VEXTORDREN-627731 format. One record per residue (C-alpha): residue number from 1; residue in three letters; x, y, z. Coordinates in Angstrom, 1 decimal. Last residue first. Layout:
<sites>
<site n="NUM" res="Ala" x="X" y="Y" z="Z"/>
...
</sites>
This chain:
<sites>
<site n="109" res="Met" x="10.8" y="30.6" z="42.3"/>
<site n="108" res="Leu" x="8.2" y="29.9" z="39.7"/>
<site n="107" res="Arg" x="7.7" y="32.8" z="37.4"/>
<site n="106" res="Lys" x="4.2" y="33.6" z="36.1"/>
<site n="105" res="Pro" x="3.5" y="33.2" z="32.3"/>
<site n="104" res="Ala" x="2.9" y="36.4" z="30.5"/>
<site n="103" res="Glu" x="-0.8" y="37.0" z="29.5"/>
<site n="102" res="His" x="-1.4" y="36.7" z="25.8"/>
<site n="101" res="His" x="-1.5" y="39.3" z="23.0"/>
<site n="100" res="His" x="-3.6" y="39.0" z="19.8"/>
<site n="99" res="Gln" x="-7.0" y="39.5" z="21.3"/>
<site n="98" res="Gln" x="-9.5" y="39.6" z="18.5"/>
<site n="97" res="Ile" x="-11.3" y="42.9" z="17.6"/>
<site n="96" res="Arg" x="-8.7" y="44.2" z="15.3"/>
<site n="95" res="Asp" x="-8.4" y="40.9" z="13.3"/>
<site n="94" res="Lys" x="-12.1" y="40.7" z="12.7"/>
<site n="93" res="His" x="-12.1" y="44.3" z="11.5"/>
<site n="92" res="Arg" x="-9.3" y="43.6" z="9.0"/>
<site n="91" res="Val" x="-11.2" y="40.4" z="7.9"/>
<site n="90" res="Val" x="-14.4" y="42.4" z="7.3"/>
<site n="89" res="Gln" x="-12.7" y="45.2" z="5.4"/>
<site n="88" res="Arg" x="-10.9" y="42.8" z="3.1"/>
<site n="87" res="Asp" x="-14.1" y="41.0" z="2.5"/>
<site n="86" res="Leu" x="-16.0" y="44.1" z="1.7"/>
<site n="85" res="Lys" x="-13.3" y="45.0" z="-1.0"/>
<site n="84" res="Asp" x="-13.4" y="41.7" z="-2.5"/>
<site n="83" res="Val" x="-17.3" y="41.7" z="-2.4"/>
<site n="82" res="Leu" x="-17.5" y="45.0" z="-4.2"/>
<site n="81" res="Glu" x="-14.9" y="43.7" z="-6.9"/>
<site n="80" res="Asp" x="-17.1" y="40.8" z="-7.6"/>
<site n="79" res="Val" x="-20.3" y="42.8" z="-7.6"/>
<site n="78" res="Ala" x="-18.7" y="45.2" z="-10.2"/>
<site n="77" res="Ala" x="-17.7" y="42.2" z="-12.3"/>
<site n="76" res="Tyr" x="-21.4" y="41.1" z="-12.3"/>
<site n="75" res="Leu" x="-22.6" y="44.5" z="-13.2"/>
<site n="74" res="Asp" x="-20.3" y="44.6" z="-16.3"/>
<site n="73" res="Ala" x="-18.7" y="47.9" z="-17.4"/>
<site n="72" res="His" x="-17.4" y="48.4" z="-13.8"/>
<site n="71" res="Ala" x="-18.0" y="50.5" z="-10.8"/>
<site n="70" res="Ser" x="-17.5" y="49.5" z="-7.2"/>
<site n="69" res="Glu" x="-18.7" y="50.6" z="-3.8"/>
<site n="68" res="Ala" x="-17.8" y="49.8" z="-0.1"/>
<site n="67" res="Phe" x="-19.3" y="50.8" z="3.1"/>
<site n="66" res="Met" x="-18.7" y="49.3" z="6.7"/>
<site n="65" res="Asp" x="-20.5" y="49.9" z="10.0"/>
<site n="64" res="Asn" x="-18.9" y="48.8" z="13.3"/>
<site n="63" res="Gly" x="-19.4" y="47.1" z="16.7"/>
<site n="62" res="Lys" x="-21.2" y="44.1" z="15.8"/>
<site n="61" res="Val" x="-21.6" y="44.2" z="12.0"/>
<site n="60" res="His" x="-23.5" y="46.6" z="9.9"/>
<site n="59" res="Ile" x="-22.7" y="46.3" z="6.2"/>
<site n="58" res="Asn" x="-23.5" y="49.0" z="3.5"/>
<site n="57" res="Cys" x="-23.0" y="47.9" z="-0.1"/>
<site n="56" res="Glu" x="-22.7" y="49.7" z="-3.4"/>
<site n="55" res="Ala" x="-22.6" y="48.2" z="-6.9"/>
<site n="54" res="Arg" x="-22.3" y="50.4" z="-10.0"/>
<site n="53" res="Gln" x="-22.6" y="49.7" z="-13.7"/>
<site n="52" res="Arg" x="-21.6" y="52.7" z="-15.7"/>
<site n="51" res="Asn" x="-17.9" y="52.0" z="-15.5"/>
<site n="50" res="Gln" x="-17.3" y="52.6" z="-19.2"/>
<site n="49" res="Lys" x="-20.1" y="53.0" z="-21.6"/>
<site n="48" res="Glu" x="-19.8" y="56.8" z="-22.1"/>
<site n="47" res="Lys" x="-23.0" y="58.6" z="-22.5"/>
<site n="46" res="Gln" x="-23.9" y="58.2" z="-18.8"/>
<site n="45" res="Lys" x="-27.2" y="57.1" z="-17.3"/>
<site n="44" res="Glu" x="-25.9" y="55.2" z="-14.3"/>
<site n="43" res="Val" x="-27.2" y="51.7" z="-13.9"/>
<site n="42" res="Thr" x="-27.3" y="51.0" z="-10.1"/>
<site n="41" res="Leu" x="-27.1" y="48.0" z="-7.8"/>
<site n="40" res="Leu" x="-27.8" y="48.9" z="-4.1"/>
<site n="39" res="Val" x="-26.9" y="46.2" z="-1.4"/>
<site n="38" res="Lys" x="-27.9" y="46.5" z="2.2"/>
<site n="37" res="Val" x="-26.6" y="44.0" z="4.8"/>
<site n="36" res="Asp" x="-27.5" y="43.9" z="8.4"/>
<site n="35" res="Val" x="-26.3" y="42.0" z="11.5"/>
<site n="34" res="Val" x="-23.0" y="40.3" z="10.4"/>
<site n="33" res="Gln" x="-21.5" y="38.5" z="13.5"/>
<site n="32" res="Asp" x="-20.4" y="35.5" z="11.5"/>
<site n="31" res="Phe" x="-17.2" y="36.7" z="10.1"/>
<site n="30" res="His" x="-15.1" y="34.9" z="7.5"/>
<site n="29" res="Arg" x="-17.9" y="32.6" z="6.2"/>
<site n="28" res="Thr" x="-20.4" y="35.5" z="6.4"/>
<site n="27" res="Ile" x="-18.2" y="37.4" z="4.0"/>
<site n="26" res="Arg" x="-18.0" y="34.7" z="1.6"/>
<site n="25" res="Asp" x="-21.7" y="34.1" z="1.8"/>
<site n="24" res="Leu" x="-22.0" y="37.7" z="0.1"/>
<site n="23" res="Lys" x="-21.1" y="36.2" z="-3.3"/>
<site n="22" res="Thr" x="-23.7" y="33.6" z="-3.1"/>
<site n="21" res="Ile" x="-26.3" y="36.2" z="-2.2"/>
<site n="20" res="Val" x="-25.2" y="38.5" z="-5.0"/>
<site n="19" res="Tyr" x="-25.4" y="35.7" z="-7.6"/>
<site n="18" res="Ser" x="-28.8" y="34.7" z="-6.3"/>
<site n="17" res="Arg" x="-30.2" y="38.3" z="-6.6"/>
<site n="16" res="Leu" x="-28.7" y="38.6" z="-10.1"/>
<site n="15" res="Ala" x="-30.5" y="35.2" z="-11.3"/>
<site n="14" res="Pro" x="-33.7" y="36.3" z="-9.6"/>
<site n="13" res="Thr" x="-33.6" y="39.6" z="-11.5"/>
<site n="12" res="Val" x="-33.1" y="43.0" z="-9.9"/>
<site n="11" res="Glu" x="-34.7" y="45.4" z="-12.2"/>
<site n="10" res="Leu" x="-32.6" y="48.4" z="-13.3"/>
<site n="9" res="His" x="-32.7" y="52.1" z="-12.9"/>
<site n="8" res="His" x="-31.8" y="51.7" z="-9.1"/>
<site n="7" res="Gly" x="-31.9" y="48.2" z="-7.9"/>
<site n="6" res="Ser" x="-32.3" y="46.8" z="-4.5"/>
<site n="5" res="Ile" x="-30.9" y="44.0" z="-2.4"/>
<site n="4" res="Thr" x="-31.7" y="44.0" z="1.3"/>
<site n="3" res="Leu" x="-30.3" y="41.3" z="3.5"/>
<site n="2" res="Asn" x="-31.0" y="41.0" z="7.2"/>
<site n="1" res="Met" x="-28.6" y="38.6" z="9.0"/>
</sites>
């Protein structure tokens, strides 16, 4: 899995990087065919304080690309919401690609 964590208008500290990595482990635990993950953490220059910390993520899995974004007053809370959204998308994708129907048993005469 290729992981890229970048920051826009902020420095990605080692503590923040490790927090994002530990949260993204939940996604790889549910679906192990994750190819590429790109995380962008942003602090928007707004006058209001609400929802100015943003987290965005692009995930490339086998057969699909997924995107999610989250905004919150706290960057760690934004990362939590982001991972929740991505986890739901990954689980739904995994359910879609699995076979749910079985072949009917043959009759014996």
